[in-house]
C-alpha positions as CSV (number, residue, x, y, z in Angstrom):
1,M,34.8,6.0,-2.3
2,Y,34.6,2.2,-2.5
3,A,32.2,-0.3,-1.1
4,R,33.0,-3.8,0.2
5,M,29.9,-5.9,-0.2
6,A,29.9,-9.4,1.4
7,I,27.0,-11.9,1.5
8,Y,27.0,-14.7,4.1
9,N,24.8,-17.6,4.7
10,F,23.5,-17.5,8.2
11,S,22.9,-20.9,9.9
12,G,20.9,-19.5,12.8
13,D,17.2,-19.0,12.7
14,D,15.7,-15.7,11.6
15,G,15.1,-14.7,15.2
16,D,18.8,-14.8,15.8
17,A,19.5,-12.3,13.0
18,K,19.0,-9.3,15.4
19,G,21.4,-10.9,17.9
20,L,23.9,-11.6,15.2
21,S,23.6,-8.0,13.9
22,S,24.1,-6.7,17.5
23,R,27.2,-8.8,17.9
24,A,28.6,-7.4,14.6
25,E,27.8,-3.8,15.7
26,Q,29.5,-4.3,19.1
27,G,32.4,-6.5,17.8
28,I,33.2,-5.5,14.2
29,L,32.2,-1.8,14.1
30,P,34.8,-0.5,16.6
31,I,37.5,-2.4,14.8
32,L,36.5,-1.0,11.5
33,Q,36.3,2.5,12.9
34,A,39.9,2.3,13.8
35,Q,41.0,1.3,10.2
36,P,42.4,3.9,7.8
37,G,39.8,5.1,5.2
38,F,36.8,3.7,7.0
39,R,33.5,5.7,6.3
40,A,30.4,3.6,7.1
41,Y,29.2,0.1,7.9
42,S,25.7,-1.5,7.5
43,V,24.4,-5.0,8.0
44,A,21.1,-6.3,6.6
45,T,19.5,-9.7,7.0
46,A,16.9,-11.6,5.0
47,D,16.0,-15.2,4.2
48,G,19.0,-16.8,6.0
49,E,21.5,-14.4,4.4
50,V,23.5,-11.5,5.9
51,L,24.6,-8.5,3.7
52,S,27.6,-6.7,5.1
53,L,28.4,-3.3,3.4
54,S,31.3,-1.1,4.4
55,V,32.5,2.1,2.7
56,W,36.1,3.1,2.3
57,D,38.1,5.9,0.8
58,T,40.1,3.5,-1.5
59,V,39.8,-0.1,-2.7
60,A,43.1,-0.9,-1.0
61,E,41.6,0.2,2.3
62,A,38.4,-1.8,1.6
63,E,40.6,-4.9,1.0
64,A,42.5,-4.3,4.2
65,G,39.2,-3.9,6.1
66,S,38.0,-7.2,4.5
67,A,40.9,-9.0,6.1
68,V,40.0,-7.5,9.5
69,V,36.4,-8.5,9.2
70,G,37.3,-12.0,8.0
71,S,39.6,-12.5,10.9
72,W,36.9,-11.4,13.4
73,V,34.2,-13.5,11.8
74,A,36.5,-16.6,11.8
75,S,37.2,-16.1,15.6
76,N,33.7,-15.2,16.6
77,M,31.1,-16.4,14.2
78,A,32.6,-19.2,12.1
79,D,29.9,-21.7,13.2
80,E,27.1,-19.3,12.1
81,L,28.3,-17.5,9.0
82,E,29.6,-18.8,5.6
83,L,30.9,-16.2,3.1
84,T,29.3,-16.8,-0.2
85,S,30.1,-13.6,-2.1
86,L,32.6,-10.8,-1.8
87,R,32.9,-7.8,-4.1
88,Y,34.4,-4.3,-4.2
89,A,32.9,-1.5,-6.2
90,E,33.3,2.2,-6.7
91,I,30.3,4.2,-5.3
92,Q,28.8,6.4,-8.0
93,F,26.2,8.1,-5.9
94,S,24.8,7.8,-2.4
95,T,22.2,9.8,-0.6
96,M,23.5,8.5,2.7
97,L,27.0,9.5,2.0
98,G,26.3,12.7,0.2
99,I,27.9,11.6,-3.0
100,S,26.4,12.8,-6.3
101,T,27.1,12.3,-10.0
102,T,26.8,16.0,-10.4
103,D,29.8,16.9,-8.1
């Protein structure tokens, strides 16, 4: 499995982070759930930054998911979010996903 890890600067105040996260859950999550290879999605916020983490079966599916997220953010949150970092990585183990190095 592969992770898409994106970090955004958030221009709203810290009180808006919960609202932003709710909008992502309601707007982005259903779109991601319809994408091939999608497994999981998490959003975390701290110190004016948003960490978006999604999990996919393949890196190609993660890249395709990234295009979908980018399009949604551009249409719905362009004034609030600025992408500062984007990476893809193979997941080596995860207690949440049930992936172990001993499998």
